[in-house]
LOFITI-975468 format. One line per 2 residues: number of its first residue (from 1); for each residue x, y, z of C-alpha. Coordinates in steps of 0.001 Angstrom, whole numbers, plus 500000, padded with zeros to 6 digits. Layout:
LOFITI-975468
NUM) X Y Z | ...
//
This chain:
LOFITI-975468
1) 499863 499940 499990 | 501552 503138 499059
3) 499444 505353 501616 | 501200 502602 504537
5) 504730 504485 502893 | 503915 508027 503072
7) 505555 509600 505780 | 506025 512965 505097
9) 505058 515659 501452 | 508669 514595 500318
11) 507678 510943 500214 | 504887 511894 497779
13) 506976 514225 495267 | 508578 510873 494339
15) 505571 509423 492936 | 505049 508633 489535
17) 501694 509814 487866 | 500161 506467 487848
19) 501576 506287 491929 | 499468 509378 492540
21) 496022 508603 491457 | 496965 505080 493052
23) 497533 506995 496437 | 494058 509000 495834
25) 491856 505429 495692 | 493869 504186 498806
27) 492776 507614 501113 | 489553 507332 499608
29) 488983 504003 500523 | 490910 504569 503641
31) 488023 507707 504615 | 485847 505401 504034
33) 486646 502461 506515 | 487262 505213 509246
35) 484271 507417 508644 | 482445 504671 508716
37) 483530 502728 511545 | 484195 506253 513616
39) 481822 509176 512202 | 483276 512613 511193
41) 483098 514860 508581 | 482160 512734 505757
43) 481407 515101 502607 | 483703 517644 502927
45) 486855 515215 503007 | 485158 512766 500062
47) 485330 516003 497829 | 488700 517050 498350
49) 490595 513659 498027 | 492520 514749 494426
51) 492486 518426 496009 | 494930 517846 498862
53) 496891 514881 497326 | 497780 517511 494446
55) 498681 520212 496577 | 501056 518379 498743
57) 503067 517084 495186 | 503309 520542 494264
59) 503770 522623 496882 | 506391 522678 499737
61) 504991 521880 503436 | 505454 522993 506085
63) 507852 525869 504020 | 504733 526436 501667
65) 502042 527072 504355 | 498095 525635 504055
67) 495839 526818 505766 | 492514 524913 505678
69) 488775 526965 506453 | 487160 525235 509199
71) 489940 522544 508632 | 486879 519843 508922
73) 488336 518593 505229 | 491804 518093 506482
75) 491785 514344 506916 | 493522 513465 503933
77) 496180 516461 504725 | 496603 514469 507920
79) 497432 511302 506235 | 499989 512795 503594
81) 501596 514324 506888 | 502926 511198 508886
83) 499287 510664 510439 | 498151 507780 508208
85) 498228 505257 510877 | 495142 507287 512404
87) 493281 506749 509512 | 494591 502884 509251
89) 494096 501308 511787 | 491078 501654 514371
91) 493632 501110 517937 | 494744 504783 516375
93) 491730 506362 515031 | 491407 509195 518217
95) 495373 509895 518229 | 493866 512690 515953
97) 491261 515404 515867 | 489012 516266 512968
99) 490689 519425 512598 | 494080 520897 512081
101) 495846 521213 515407 | 499208 522425 515363
103) 500234 520347 518280 | 499871 517150 516125
105) 502655 518493 513226 | 504209 521442 512146
107) 502167 521144 508879 | 499274 522137 510908
109) 499365 525971 510983 | 496137 526619 513493
111) 493955 525123 515605 | 490958 525891 513580
113) 487139 524952 513853 | 484981 527444 512534
115) 484418 528781 509271 | 485187 532519 507299
117) 488562 532499 509232 | 491098 531345 506450
119) 491946 534283 504435 | 492337 536667 507130
121) 494796 534063 509148 | 496539 533896 505589
123) 496772 537962 505079 | 498290 538166 508358
125) 500968 535274 507572 | 501570 536307 504463
127) 501983 539825 505251 | 504757 538291 508378
129) 506601 536505 505636 | 507018 539714 503679
131) 508664 541433 506571 | 510943 538485 506886
133) 512279 538449 503569 | 511036 534594 502654
135) 509409 533327 499495 | 507149 531133 500683
137) 503685 530197 498831 | 500541 530856 501154
139) 497731 528733 500280 | 494007 529334 502055
141) 491675 526785 501821 | 488236 528084 501650
143) 484992 526609 500675 | 481839 528290 498951
145) 480193 528058 502319 | 482428 529953 503884
147) 482756 532963 501412 | 479528 534233 503003
149) 480366 535289 506601 | 482072 538827 506282
151) 485571 537923 508061 | 486197 536196 504247
153) 485559 539660 502379 | 488001 541254 505163
155) 490654 538688 504275 | 490018 538577 500678
157) 489981 542627 500729 | 493732 542596 502585
159) 494777 539827 500211 | 494367 541447 497394
161) 495422 545141 499468 | 499058 543593 499982
163) 499607 542449 496604 | 501804 539359 497596
165) 501922 536148 497154 | 498876 534692 498885
167) 496840 532013 496417 | 493358 531352 497164
169) 491558 528248 496776 | 487794 528825 496414
171) 486579 524792 496926 | 483041 525561 495087
173) 480972 521967 495776 | 477215 524628 495552
175) 476865 523081 499335 | 477409 524211 502328
177) 476676 522752 505369 | 472950 522897 504293
179) 471733 523778 500980 | 473493 526832 499756
181) 471066 530154 499800 | 470066 531628 496534
183) 470826 535008 495766 | 473902 536768 496075
185) 477123 535378 496487 | 475731 532039 495626
187) 473993 533144 491932 | 477663 535517 491455
189) 479659 531894 492159 | 476652 529476 489967
191) 477663 532018 487095 | 481183 531594 487273
193) 479894 527527 487718 | 477591 527407 484246
195) 479987 530120 482111 | 483402 528178 483050
197) 484810 530930 485004 | 484097 533311 481861
199) 481252 535354 483359 | 481636 539348 482996
201) 480759 539636 486621 | 483550 538469 488394
203) 483530 539425 492474 | 487732 538095 492834
205) 488918 540194 489429 | 487138 543399 490311
207) 489130 543472 493638 | 491981 542471 492099
209) 492986 538602 491272 | 494445 536894 488927
211) 491463 534362 488889 | 491381 531370 487788
213) 488571 528187 487158 | 489344 525046 486622
215) 485524 523165 486061 | 486644 518829 487148
217) 488304 520344 490675 | 488381 515891 490868
219) 490246 515214 488370 | 494234 515146 489903
221) 496023 515589 486409 | 494473 518952 486305
223) 494652 520141 489981 | 498431 519547 489807
225) 498825 521115 485711 | 497148 524577 487678
227) 499138 524246 490835 | 502447 524185 489123
229) 501463 527377 487089 | 500512 529828 490545
231) 503220 528101 492473 | 505618 531321 493492
233) 502990 533843 492146 | 504563 537163 492872
235) 500306 538439 493262 | 497285 537486 494946
237) 495651 534320 492774 | 492487 532935 493471
239) 491339 529675 491907 | 487649 529116 491323
241) 487786 525163 491815 | 484619 523154 490870
243) 484343 520060 493099 | 481842 517419 494106
245) 481002 516967 498097 | 481407 513459 498603
247) 482783 512284 495433 | 483494 508408 494783
249) 480255 508169 497555 | 477149 507160 495641
251) 474676 508101 498719 | 477289 510856 499927
253) 476897 512584 496234 | 473275 511812 496152
255) 472193 513442 499473 | 475111 515797 500346
257) 473276 517852 503778 | 472480 514893 505263
259) 476436 513252 504798 | 478501 516525 505879
261) 479126 514520 508965 | 477469 512124 511716
263) 478257 508838 511746 | 478921 505347 512070
265) 477572 504296 508626 | 477193 501410 506870
267) 479845 501594 504121 | 477782 500062 501061
269) 474456 502156 501494 | 474958 504838 503922
271) 472138 504016 506787 | 473686 505740 509268
273) 473649 503361 512481 | 472268 503266 515796
275) 469313 504497 514342 | 467477 507614 515365
277) 466228 508840 518910 | 462814 507768 519085
279) 460171 509893 520683 | 459997 514289 521616
281) 463166 515651 522030 | 464062 519157 523291
283) 464405 520038 519825 | 461338 518025 518486
285) 459594 520419 521210 | 461017 523483 520169
287) 460570 522781 516471 | 456707 522287 516504
289) 456279 525349 518946 | 458035 527641 516615
291) 455916 525951 513491 | 452634 526916 515383
293) 453591 529978 515843 | 454737 530618 512540
295) 450796 529548 510992 | 449041 531739 512986
297) 451510 534516 512760 | 452621 535865 509600
299) 455376 538012 511501 | 456817 535313 513518
301) 460370 534494 511116 | 463410 532030 511639
303) 466554 532958 511191 | 469732 530765 511224
305) 473748 530764 510115 | 474065 528273 507544
307) 472765 525115 510382 | 469385 524926 509556
309) 469005 521159 511107 | 469134 522460 514306
311) 465451 523314 514003 | 464129 522525 511080
313) 464790 520007 508636 | 464447 520127 504664
315) 460603 519380 504898 | 459944 521656 507827
317) 462303 524887 505662 | 459562 524245 503235
319) 456952 524604 505224 | 458194 527559 506874
321) 458309 528821 503645 | 459266 533038 503660
323) 459099 532458 507503 | 462443 530954 507284
325) 466056 532662 506384 | 469112 531211 506073
327) 472091 533820 505238 | 474706 531814 505191
329) 477454 530586 507317 | 477294 534106 508811
331) 476361 534749 512344 | 477256 538312 512378
333) 474479 538842 509831 | 472212 536770 511402
335) 471996 538869 514664 | 472441 542101 513720
337) 469495 541064 510754 | 467378 539692 513802
339) 468254 543462 515824 | 466410 544744 512287
341) 463705 542681 512249 | 462542 543445 515653
343) 462757 546912 514721 | 460373 547030 512518
345) 457942 544668 513821 | 458684 541389 513194
347) 458879 538175 516055 | 462441 537172 514765
349) 463993 534190 516327 | 467796 532767 515806
351) 468061 529546 516501 | 472074 528881 517068
353) 474623 526692 518040 | 476117 527707 521458
355) 479691 527523 519993 | 479234 529338 516979
357) 476462 532369 518460 | 480142 533257 520506
359) 481015 534427 516680 | 478593 537520 516880
361) 479721 538836 520547 | 479947 542152 519647
363) 476090 541823 517262 | 474979 540517 520312
365) 475997 543583 522742 | 475788 546388 520826
367) 472917 545781 517984 | 470654 543929 519448
369) 471331 544075 523248 | 472214 548046 523385
371) 468975 548748 521086 | 467397 546337 523544
373) 465120 544725 520239 | 462984 542120 521490
375) 463917 539232 519897 | 464198 535604 520631
377) 467590 533580 520979 | 467914 529343 520918
379) 470684 528648 521614 | 471320 524615 521408
381) 474058 522404 522377 | 475029 524537 525122
383) 476521 522064 527424 | 479421 519910 528268
385) 477202 517008 526989 | 477440 518220 523290
387) 480243 518485 520924 | 483434 518076 522423
389) 486294 519358 520230 | 488572 522250 521727
391) 487157 523878 518648 | 483535 523562 519284
393) 483140 523768 522682 | 479062 524694 523642
395) 479941 525351 527397 | 481330 529067 527591
397) 477641 531236 526773 | 476783 531401 530765
399) 479622 534372 531296 | 479982 535949 528331
401) 475748 536384 527365 | 474392 536849 530713
403) 476480 540086 531889 | 474990 541802 528723
405) 473193 544698 529820 | 469059 544282 528670
407) 469386 540198 527816 | 467358 537959 530000
409) 469323 534800 529459 | 466616 531424 530321
411) 467448 528638 531696 | 464773 525519 531400
413) 464943 522476 533083 | 461824 520318 531262
415) 459527 520374 528272 | 456845 522301 529637
417) 458897 525142 531193 | 460370 525079 528067
419) 457845 526144 526357 | 456391 528489 528464
421) 459362 530275 528681 | 459622 530092 524484
423) 455981 531161 524070 | 456389 534004 526176
425) 459784 535254 524482 | 458194 535281 521113
427) 455571 537326 522175 | 456614 539613 524135
429) 458436 542766 522921 | 460314 544471 526221
431) 463816 542427 526105 | 466185 540926 523919
433) 465698 536680 525095 | 467878 533999 524482
435) 466844 530645 526205 | 469339 527995 526959
437) 467397 524739 525008 | 467857 522118 527617
439) 470598 518998 526397 | 469480 515346 527401
441) 466303 513275 527865 | 463207 514928 527678
443) 461708 515425 531025 | 457633 516051 531234
445) 456057 517214 534625 | 452516 516644 533273
447) 451435 519824 534146 | 451546 523043 532440
449) 453751 526021 533318 | 451434 528728 533974
451) 454474 531238 535424 | 454325 534650 534229
453) 458156 535224 532524 | 457772 538791 532141
455) 458196 538888 536372 | 462179 538651 535976
457) 464362 536750 537853 | 461724 534953 540406
459) 463140 531808 540921 | 461086 528597 541647
461) 461511 526204 545173 | 460508 523068 544572
463) 461728 521555 547686 | 461704 523408 550984
465) 464087 522873 553685 | 466953 524094 555474
467) 470733 524283 556735 | 471453 523803 552423
469) 470140 525612 549609 | 471224 523388 545938
471) 470514 526205 542977 | 470626 523400 539945
473) 470516 526320 537141 | 468936 523847 533780
475) 470743 521374 532521 | 471965 520152 535996
477) 468873 520696 537459 | 468402 517035 538360
479) 471908 516707 539876 | 470930 519386 541984
481) 468138 516689 543073 | 470149 514282 543187
483) 472106 515612 545941 | 469194 516723 547811
485) 467922 512779 547853 | 471412 511934 549330
487) 471302 513952 551897 | 467765 513431 552846
489) 468459 509552 553088 | 471723 509599 553837
491) 472501 512252 556778 | 468531 513625 557536
493) 468913 516717 556233 | 465868 518239 554158
495) 467670 520845 551931 | 466179 524001 549787
497) 465975 523137 545948 | 465845 526164 543723
499) 465858 525596 539646 | 466891 529207 539527
501) 465380 529748 535648 | 466684 533094 535225
503) 470897 533174 534172 | 471119 537217 533765
505) 469756 538064 537287 | 469674 537059 541097
507) 466175 536289 542412 | 467989 538947 545852
509) 464664 538657 547821 | 464730 534682 548028
511) 468853 535220 548264 | 468012 537359 551810
513) 465430 534993 552856 | 467566 532094 552727
515) 470486 533315 554837 | 468570 533373 557992
517) 468206 529400 558142 | 470752 528162 555598
519) 474706 527622 555787 | 475552 526131 552899
521) 474983 527333 549429 | 475794 525419 546709
523) 475502 526110 543024 | 475458 523981 540002
525) 476185 525140 536475 | 476398 523431 532998
527) 479010 525874 531876 | 482140 527627 532648
529) 482643 528527 536650 | 484712 531192 536378
531) 482198 534086 536152 | 479569 532364 535932
533) 476308 532061 537763 | 477398 530759 540850
535) 480116 533259 540707 | 477496 535959 540837
537) 475412 534368 543610 | 478774 533912 546176
539) 479488 537835 544935 | 475708 539018 546130
541) 476291 536598 549557 | 480135 538052 550188
543) 478938 539345 553395 | 476563 537081 554588
545) 478138 534442 557636 | 477294 530840 554764
547) 479440 529134 552605 | 478813 528932 548981
549) 480407 526303 547399 | 480063 526915 543052
551) 480581 523921 541134 | 480938 524490 537611
553) 483338 523412 534800 | 487178 524655 535142
555) 487816 527323 532138 | 489792 525859 529513
557) 490158 524252 526080 | 489276 520774 527356
559) 489558 518499 523749 | 488030 515352 522681
561) 486850 514556 526490 | 484810 512129 528321
563) 481941 513830 529572 | 481408 511888 532974
565) 485229 512139 533422 | 484910 515730 532893
567) 482447 516094 535354 | 483752 513919 538022
569) 487028 515948 537472 | 485143 519134 538777
571) 483424 517363 541574 | 480375 517109 539661
573) 478915 514307 541283 | 476556 514072 543710
575) 478058 512337 546037 | 480884 514625 545674
577) 478364 517379 546780 | 476838 516446 549265
579) 480311 514981 551267 | 481705 518605 550659
581) 478406 519919 552219 | 478405 517728 555167
583) 482437 518887 555878 | 481169 522725 555544
585) 478447 521731 558393
//
C-alpha cells in the first residue's frame, strides 16, 4: 500500500502520476473505512481527496503554508503529513482530532474549527513572510459556504491590498452544510461555474485577484497542472475550483446535507447505524412550537446561519416558507438581521449553536442588547454534553451572554417550562431573550407551566428545607435533586432545592430570606465556573455568614474529553457535592 509508505509530503513527490492516482484511491478507501466506523465530517473530505494530494505534490509544506478554512476537510492532509496510521488502524483512530492542530504536526498552522477565517489568517501569515523577506507560498483553502461570512470578505480585501503571494483556493461544491441559499454570492458563483469562469461579473477580478477557474476539481492531473502554474506567484491568485461534495461515494453525492457529518454508517448503503432518537426531544418540542407560531402569525420568522438542521429539517423549511431565512454561515448577519426585524415589528427567532453564537458577540451586545430589541435567541448545544472538540465547545455561553445589559437568559429544566419560556419570549416586546435549549433526555412534569416570565429573576423553590440550599441551573437541576435525595437519605438533612430559571439576574429577595436559616449554598451549572452564575451568587452573598460552594467546569479548552470524566474531575457528582456539604456543616 502506497499510503502506508507516506511519512511526509516529500514522499509524495517521488511518486509517478500513476502512483499518485493509486494514492488517491487508497486515501478515499481509508476515509470510507474510518468514517463509516468512527464517524466524522464525511462529504467535505471525500470531495477534496484529489485536491489535497495535488497540493502536497506541488507545494512544499511546511515551508509553504497551507491554511484550511474550518479545517474539517483536512483528513487527507493528515494522512499525507505523517498521520496515516490514524486512518488505517482502528486502534489509532482517536490519535488525531477532526481539525488541523499544531500540537499534532508542523504541517498544521492553526487549530481551526469555525468558518471564514482562513483568508484573514493567510493575510497575516503572508504579511509576516514579507516582513521577514522569505519567499514561501501561502495557500488558503476555503469552501463556498465559508465565503458567506463577513470575515472572508475582509480577508479577501486585505490580501488584495497587500498585493503579494497569497493563493486562495475556493473549493466550490455548491453546498455548504445545508443547501446553499439562493441569490447574492451564490448566484455569482453559479454564473461563474456555468460560464466556466468567463462570466463578466467577476467579484474576484474586481478586487484585484488573478482569477483561474477549474471545472473538474476532482481531476488529479488538472489540479496538479493548475497548482504548478500558480506556484511562486508574486501577486494574489484566486483559484475557483468546482468539486463534488462526497465525491466517489454515491450516497454522499446524492444526499449531501445528510452526509456532511455523522456516523458511523454502513459503507455499502450509507444507512446511519444506531438509529435515530425516537419520541419527543427538546429539539422537536422547540420545532413544533415554532412552526405553530409561524402558522398563526406571519410576523414570526426564524433566522439561521448555515445550520438550519438545528431547528428545521428540509421539509420543515419548506413548510416555514418565507418565514425561514438562512443567511449562510454568517452569524454576525444573523444576529444583526434579527435586530432589524424586531425593530420593524417582526418577531424574529435566531436559532444558533452555542459554539457559533460566540462569533457574533459584538452584534449581540451592540446591535441587539444596546438597542433592547425583542429578539428570541435559541441557544442549542450549550452543555458539556455536546460537541467535545476544543474548537467547538458550547459551554462558554453563560459568562459572556449573561453579563450583557438588557439581555434575559433563561435556563429551562423540563418540557413544559421550555414551552412556556419560548411562548413568552416570542410574543413579548420588552427584552432580547435567549433560551438555553436543554440538553439530555426530555423531562415532562405533566402540568402546564403558567409562570409569568415577565416578572424577571424570580426563582422557583421546588423543595423546601433548611441548612443547605441547592441551586441547580438548567441542565444541572437534576444534579441538585440527586444531591438533595442523598442528603435526606444518608444524613437526614432536607435541603431547599431551587430552580433559578433566570441566568441573567438573581432573585435577591429569595437569597436574603435563605441566609437566615441556611449555612451552605451550593450552585451547579453546566458551563464555565469562572464568571458564571454561581460566582454571581457568591458575590452577592459575600458579606453573609454562609459558605457558598460553586460547581461548574474549569476554564480550559478541553479537547475530545469524556463527559463523565470531565464532570467528575470538576467535582460534579452528587456524592462529591454531598460530601463537601457535610464537611462544611
